[in-house]
N, C-alpha and C positions, 0 to 999 in steps of 0.2 A: 199359670203357677200361683201357688198360694204363700203367704206371707208376702215377707216386703220385697221379695226378688220380684215380687208379681208386679209392681210398680214400673215395671223397668224391662223386665225379658217376658217375652213371650215361647210358646211351644208349639211346633207344625211339624209339617212332613210335604211331601211333594218336593222334596227338597231339587229335585233333578233341574227344576225349572226356576228355581233361584239363584240366576247367575251373581248378582249383585242386590245391593240393597237399595242401589242409584233408584227411586224414585217409587219405594215401595212403601208402601200405607197399610198400618193393622187397624182397623175400626174395632173401637168398643161399644158396649150400650146400644148397637144399631140394632132396630126391628126390623128398617127394609131398605132396599136396595134403591127404592127409588120416593121421592115426596121429602118431609122432613122428618128429621127423628133427635126432637130437642132434648135427647138425654143422652146422646151420643158424645163418643168424643175420637179422636183420631191422633195416632201418632205417626211419625215415617221412621223408617228402621235403618239404623248407621252402623249395624254390625250383623252378617250372617254365619252362626257357625254350624257348620255342617256334621254330621258325624265322618269322622275319617276313612270306617269300612262300610261306608254306604254303597251298595251295587245297583244301578239303577236298571240290571239284567233282571235280577231275581226278586229286587228290592226290599231287601235284607237291608236293618239297619235303617230305616225309612225317617229318620229322625235330624231335627234341625233345630237351633234357638236361635230367636229374634230380641235383639237389644233394639230398644224405644229408645226414639232421640230426648225424650224428658221423661219424670217418674207420671204416674196416675190415679186420679184422687178417684176411689172407693166412694161410689153411690149405691142406692136400691138397685140402680140397673147396671153397677159396671160394680163386680166382685170376684174375687180368684178363686180359683177350686186347685181342691187338694191333690196329690200325685200318688198315685199308686206305690206305696214304698217295695220295695225286692222281696222281701216275703209275704206279698198278697197273693192268696187267691181267688181266681174264678172259673168255679166249675161250669159245666155246661147247666142251661137253663138259667142262669144269674139273667134277670135285668139289665138291660143295658137303652139306654137315649143316646140317637146321633141327632148333632142339626146344625143346619145348614143352608146356603142357597141354591143348593146344585139343582139339576133335574129333577123332576117327580117321577120321571119313566125313562127308559131307552130314548132319545132323540127328542122329549118331551121336556122343555124347558119351563125353569117357574115362569108362571103366568105374573104378569102387573098386577098388582104392585111391587110384589116380588118382596114377599115377607117372610121371614125366618121359618124355617120350618125344621119339626122334629118327627124322630119316628123312632118308637119303641120295639127293639128287636132283643133275643135272647142270644145270651153266649153261647158258642158251639166249640166244643173241645177241638183241642188242636189235631188230635188223632180223626176225630172225624173229618175236620178241615181237611187234612192230608189226605182220606179217603178220595173227597169230594175233588180236589186240585189237583191231585199226580201227587203220589207219595213222593217227598222232597221236598215239594214248593212249598208246605208252610214251616218255617223256624219257630226256636223258642223264643225268637223275639217277636213276633207276632202272636193277632191273638184274634178269631173269629165271631161273629155274630150275624143272625140271620135265621130264617126260617128258611124248612125244608121245601116247601112246598114254594116258598118265594114269596114274590107280592111286598116286601115290605124290606129296604134295604137305603143307606147311602147310594150316592148315585154320581157319574159322572157333574164336576164342578163342586162337589165337597169334601175333596182331597185337600188333607189340613187339617179336616175339624175335628171337635174331642167326640169323644165317646164316653160315655160317666155311668156310673152307678152309684146309689143311692143308701150309705147305710150309718144307723144310728142319727138322721137326719144332716148328713154330712153329705156333698157330693164330690165323691172321687173319678179322677180319669182316671179311667184303663187303657185307654187305647185312640189313638191319633187315623182318621183316616187314610188309608195306604193304597190299595187297588182294590178290583172285584173282577169277576167274568162276565161282561156285559151289567146287567142294573138288575138286581132284585129275581133275579133268575133261579128258578126251584134247583136245588142242592149246589148251588156255589155262591154261600155265603159272602158277606162282604169281608173282609180282612183290613185289620188294623196293626198298626205298630202297636205292640206291648209295652207301653210307657214304666211298668214298674220294672223293666229289665236294664233300664239306663240311670235307675239311683245315682249309682258312681258316677258316671259320666257325666251326667247334669251337675253335680255338686262339683264334678272339677273344672268344670266350665268357670262356674259361676263362683266366683274366689268370697266375694261378702257376702250378707243377707240372703242366703241361700233357701231354695223354696222349700215348703213343707210338705214334706211327705206322710203318707200315713196307708195303715195298713187296712185291706179289706180281706174279709175270710169268709170265705165261705162256708156252709154248713150243710150236715148229709152228707151222702155219697154223690163220687163225682161219676157220675155214668158215662163219660169218655175213656176210664179206666178200660172199661168191657169192650171195647170196641175195636172190631177188626176190621180187614180187608187185604186184599193182594197185595203182598211186597212191605206191607208195613210191621214192623220189627213187633216183639214180641214187649209185655212191661219188664223190665228189669227190677230187679229188689228197688233200685236208687228211684225207680218211678213211682214205686208205690207209697202208699201212705204209713206215715211210722207208725210202728206198731208198741205200744205204753203198754209198760208192763207197772202196774201198783202194787207192792207185796206189805203183808202182813207175816209177822214171826211165824204164828202157826200156818197159815198157808203154804208159807214158803217150804218149813218143813216137808209138810206133805208131798206137796209137789213135785220138788227136787227129788225125793226117794222115789217117786216113780217115772222117773226118767232116765235112760240108758246113760253108760260113760259118757259116751261124745258129745251128748247133750249136758249133761251137765258140767263138763267142762268148760264147754261154751260160754254157757252162763257165768261161771266162775272165771273166765276171761274178760269180761264185760264186767263184773265185779270189780275186778282188780286193775281195768283201766279206770273205773269210776273210782277209784279210792277207797273200796270196801276192804277195812282188815280183816286178814284171815281167810283169804280168801284166793293165795297165789298159787293159781295150778302148776306150777313148778316143783311143786315140792315131793319129796320122795319119787324124785327120778322119772313124772309120769311126762308125758307127751306132750308136747307144746305148742302142736297144730291143735287150731280150734276149730273143728269142720261144725257149719251152717245147720240148723235142723232142717231133719227132712219136709220136705216139700217148698225150697226153698224163699221161705219167708226169713225175713230181714231182721232183728233184736235189735233195733237203732238207741232204742231210749229205755234207760232200766232207771225207776224211782226207790231209793232204798228208804227203807223204815225210817224213823228218825228215834 
């Protein structure tokens, strides 16, 4: 976690295995599981807060908070990570990095001295990930990453570890290692808990010195929006990107005059809701219904000229 809360809180997954805090230790700044780690620190866990709606059958809401026994001193080797804010967007293809001491292949353990490993994998959109795993398996509370041909992935033993992406020089945690089909198999990307979905829940559990959330913003076009497969519902207007219209007076007059009456009524209705004067669609006994424009495009944001 980022901020002062990072000194005493940690976020993780694989919560079904964490029955009690007794005997549980969190290692920080550790490079190797064997040998000397002079820059490492450790804390015992005094409290585990599991998400109340965690489902071990579907792995939905696979997230928990760990309260450490005492604050951590940050150093060159121990530093907090920003958490992805609720309005973050991780488009298909965004580079991410996953770290852990898990297996380096299916059934292949990390060899001695068991140094911390990392792997770079691109984000796989949830529509594509649902097509890969079976429609309905991947929820909005999950985020996927991996290669179509496999070969690179988080693996058994990495569960609960971080998936991070870098933006403007800052590392932002997008996911928490949750589950996968095998390890690094083709067309089965790793599945992670989507951190951005839990900003409100995390803040509700940490009453003081709340963690630092940062918005990760993807650029370009999200190719996942065009993915289709059997059983996958088509996109609704709520799934599409906001359509922003920026008007100038001259352009607006020409543009509105070219619209049919239902379209004009819809635009006037949007302006009325935004408080634009002189755009009441109910005057002169006009129909108060506001049909959407043809083609199913939803005009969600209208910016009036100043």
